[in-house]
N, C-alpha and C positions, 0 to 999 in steps of 0.2 A: 757589427763585425768585430770592433775593438773589444766589446764585452765578452764575446765568445773566445777571443784569443786570451783574455785575462783569465777566464774560467779554465781554459786548457792549461795555462801556466800554473794556476793554483793546484790543479790536479797533479801535474807533473812534480811540483815542489813537494806535495804531500807524499807522493810515491817515493821520492828521493829520501825524505825524512824517515819514512817507514823502513826503507831499505837500510839506511844508516843504523837505525835502532836494532834491526835484526842482526846486522853484522857485528854490532857492539856486543850483543848477547852471545853470539857465537865465539867472538874473540875472547870474551871473559871466560867462557866454558873451556876453550882450548888452552888458556893460560894456566889451567890447573894441571895439565899433563905435559910431559916432555915432548918436544917436537924436534925432528931432525934439523940440523943446520942447513939453511937455504943458501948459504954462501953470501949473505949480505946482512946488513943491519937495518933493514926496512922497518919503519914504524907502522902503527895501525893506520895513520893518515895516508901513507904511501899505498897501502893495500886497498883502501877505499877508493882513492883517486884512480887507481889502475883497474878497478873492477869494470868489466865491459858493460854491464847493465847500467851502472851509475854514469859511465861516460856517455852512453847513448842518451840517457835522460838529460844530461847537461847539454849535449849537442841539440837535442830537440827543444830544450828550454831556451837556448840562446838563438835558435833559428826561427822556427815557425811562430814563436810568440814575441818576436821582436816588435816593439811599439812602432806604429806608423811614423811618428814624429822623428824617430832616430834613423830612418832610412835615408840613403843618399837621394839627392834631387833627381827627378826624372827616372826613378827606378820603381817599377810596379810589380808587386808580388803576383805570380801566376795564380796562386791559390785564391787570391782576393779579386783580381781583375778578370781572370780567364783570357780576356782579349789583351794581346800584347801591344806595346806601343808601336811596334813596327806594323802590325796588322791595322791598327787605327790610322796610322799615317798613310798607308797605301790606300785606304778607303776614303779618307777625308781631305788629303792634300789636293786632289783634283777640284775640290769645291772652293778653293781660295778665291779664284777669279769671280765666281758667282757671289760669294759672301761679301766681297769687297764692293761690288756694284750694288748689291742689295742694301748694304748698310749706309752707303753714301746717298741713298734715295734715288738711284737711277732707275729702279724698277718698282712696279706697284707692290705694295706690301700685302702679304697674305696672312690671315689670322689663324689659319689651321693648316695642318700638314695634309693637304688634299691634292687632287690630280693637277690642279692649276699650278701649285708650287712645285710639284715633282717635274712637270713639263718644263717649267722655267729653269729649274736647276739643271735638268738634263740638256736643255737647249744650249745654255751658256757654256756648260762644261764641255759639251761636244764641239760646238762651233769654234771655241778657242783652243782646241787640240789638247785639252787636259787629260784625255784618255788616249794616249798614242796608239794603243792596239786597235782601237775602233774609230779613231778620229781622223784617219788618213783621208786625203783627197776632199777636204772641205773646200767648196767653191764659193765665189762671190755670187750673190743672188742674180745679178744681171747676166751671169754666164749660164744660168739654168733656164732651159726652155720648156714651155708647155705647162707651167704651174700657175702663172699669172700673166695678165696682159702686159702690164708695165711694171718692171722690177724697180724698187727704190734703190738709189745709189748708196754705196757704203755699208751694205749689209752682207753678212756671211749666211750661207744656207746649210742647214742640217736636215737631211731628208728623214722621212718616217722610219726607215730601217735603222738608221744610225741613232735616232732618238730612242727607239725602243731598245736597242742594244745597251745604250747608256742607262736607261731606266732599269733594265734587268740587272746590270752590273752594280748599280748603286742601291736599288731598293728591293731587288729580288722579284720584281714584277713589272709589268708594263701598264701604262695608262690606257685604258680601253676606250675612253670617250674621245671622239674626234672633235676638236673645238671648231667653232665658227671662224671663218676667215676674218682676220682683222682688216681694217681699212689701211691699205698700204701707201696711201698718198698723204704727204704732208704731216706725218705723225712725229717722227723723232724718238719714238719709243725704243727702248733697248731690245725688247723681245716682242715678236709678233707671230701669230699663228697663221699658217698658210691654208688652213681649212682641211688639210689632208693628213694631219699628224706630224708634219714637219714644222720647222721654225726658222724665222729670219732673225739674226742676232746682229746688232749694230757693231761694226768693227771699230776698234779704238786702241789707243796705246796709253798706258798709265804714265809714261815718262820715267823720271828718276824716282818718283814716289809711288810705290805700288803696294798692294795689300800683302800682308804676311800673317799666317796663322800658326799658333803654337799650342800644343796640347798641354793643358795645365793639370788635368786630372783624369783618371780612369777609375770608375767605381763599379764594382759588380752589383747588380740589382737583384740577383737571384737567378740560379740556373745559368743560361747563356745570354742573359740580358745585361748589357753594360752601358753606363752613362759616361760618355766622353765629352768633356768640356774643352772647347777650343777658344782661345782669346785671339781677336783680330785687331790689327793695327795697320795704318799706312806707314810704311817704312821708307824714309828718304835715303837712298843708297849713296847719293852724292855727299850728303852731310853725315851719313852713317849714324842716323838717329831716328827715333820714332817721331813722326810729324803729327799724327792724329791717332787717338784711341777710337776704334770703330765700334767695338762691342764684343759680345761673346755668344756662342751657340752651344747649347747642350744637345748632343746627338744621342738618341737612344738606339744602340746598335745591338742587333741580335746575331748570335752565332760567333764562332771562332774556328780557325783551321784545326785547332787541337781536337775539336769534337767532330770534325768532318763537315761542318756547315760553314760555308764562306760568310764572312760578316756582311750585313746589309743594314741600311738605315730604315728604321720603322717609325720614327717620330723625331721631332726636334722642337726646342724652345729657343727662340731668338730674342736677344736683348740688344737693342741698338743704342749706343752711347753717342755716336757722331751726330753733331748738329750743324747743318749747313744754314747759317743765319741768313744768307742772301735769299734763300728760297722763301723766307717769311716776310721779305720786304713787300710793302704795299704795291710797288711797281710790278711785282711778279704775280699778284693775284687780283689786281684791281679789275681786270676784264671780266672776271666771274663773280665779282663782289655783289652783295645785296645790301640794301640800305635799311638800317633800323632807325625809325623816326618816333620821337615822343613830342609832347607839346613844347618842351624846352630845348631839345638838342637832337642831333642825328649822329649816327656812326655808320661806317662802312664795315661790313662783316665778310670774311672769306666765304666763298661759295661752298667750300667743303665743310663749313660749320653746320650746314643744314642737317637736322636729325642727330647731330653730335652735341650741339649746345642748345639748351633751352633757357629762356629768360622769364623770371617771375618777379612781380612787383609787390613790395610790401612796405607800407608806411613811407611812401615817397622814395623808396630805394629800388633800383633795378639790379637784380642779381643775375649774373651770367654764369651758368652752371654747366660743367662737363657732365653730360648725361651718364656716361659709363661709370663715373666716379661717385655719383650720388648714391648713397646707401643709407641703411639705418643709423650707422654711426659716423658717416663721413658725408659732408655736404657737397663736395665737388665744386666749390665756388672758385671761379677764376678771378673775378673782380666784381666790385659792386659800385655803381654810380649813384651818388646821393646828392639831392639838392638841399642846401641849408640856407637859413636866413642870413642875410648880411649882418655882420657885426657879432654873430654868435661864435663863441669859442669852439674850435674844432678839437675834439677829443681823440678820435681814432689814432693809434700810434703809427700806422703805416699808410700814408695817403699822399695824394698829389692834387693840386688844384687844377681843374681842367678849364674853367672859365667862369665868368660871372656877368650878370646883367641886373636889371631892376628887380627881377623876381627872386634873385638869390645867387648863391655861390654853388657851383657844381664841383664836386670832388670825386675822385676814384679811391676806393678803399681796397687794399689788398689783404688777403687772409693772413692771420698771424699764427694759425695752427695748421696741422696736417689736414688736408682736405680729401685724401684718397687712402684707401686701405693698401698699405705697402705690400701685403701678401697677395694682392690681386694684381698679377702681372699685366694683364690686358688693360685694366683700369688705370694703372700707374703710367703705362706707356701712352695711353690716350690722353690723359691729363697733361703729361709733359709735352706732348705734341701740340695740343691746343694752346697751352701756356706760352709757347714760343711765338705765337701771333700777337700776344697781348700788347706789346709796345707799339706795334704798327697799327693795330686796331684803334688804340687810344689816340694815335697821332691824327686820325681822321675825324676826331670830335669837332663838331660845329654847333655853335649856339644858334637857336632859332628865334 
């Protein structure tokens, strides 16, 4: 877009120069004949400046071709974004509650913008009253009869009609698949399906620190497609400061009121920055842990590492690999456990001693170079997620 604006500017400047040359020739020709007194002593510069055509060119040059970097903050050119900031805020502000819960890990992560994610978004948005026009009369689950035998306590209920209305408003379509009913006993999940298109959403209060979203950019992607990037934080209203950076979401929005099509979300890219370190403590995953056993040592591994981490042994070293990050140019190594002979100098630059016995010294070596393709968003997120477990996994190391 910037290149196009520059090209326009060059064309306009060329036209202005051509116009000036033509007027110079005309003025030179006219200077050879007598002209009536115009009642003023204007110069050739005054005449050029006041020329309507030249003024229009100057205005066009200083307006539409204004470089993006010189625009005031939070001002988006209609010709470039099509979608106005007000339209984007109306569409995306209702999602702040869902985005906050999603980014702090309260809900199951979704890798694609599918029906499951849409249902999750619509359910939370609806249950918490973020769409006032269609969120009225939201009841607690125990107040609703005939949907389930025993209603869990502390859950809001959004019926199928309201869920579908929210989906239509947000995405321009409804989710047609009716999910299987979740187990409603002893779950603690934030979102649960009732099996009939409705959802139960756990009631809660953020307290003084609650999520906040700010639009940081609106970029036209061609036609009526617009990419809206929203940054999310946990904002502490008591301290009047940001307490946590949650992450950002790129929303691909189709339509604009200017074209007669109401904006709707057709895709999104989610980047979570928030890390809840307590969730990675061994105490919180030990019940689902599996044991990795070798002749010399054992480790406890999180249950969710199954099919996400593979281990291969080479030359007495056990390499723990993030499967999603391993590629032709990137190894995806999380850490490597090596047994070395006692008394031998240790050369790796980034290592820790785990233990030693008569057979030798066991050390863990951490990678010193990049192990994941930074342009592969999914692989980068997967690697970072698994790496958060490393310290707790190594704390379970036991000599055999």
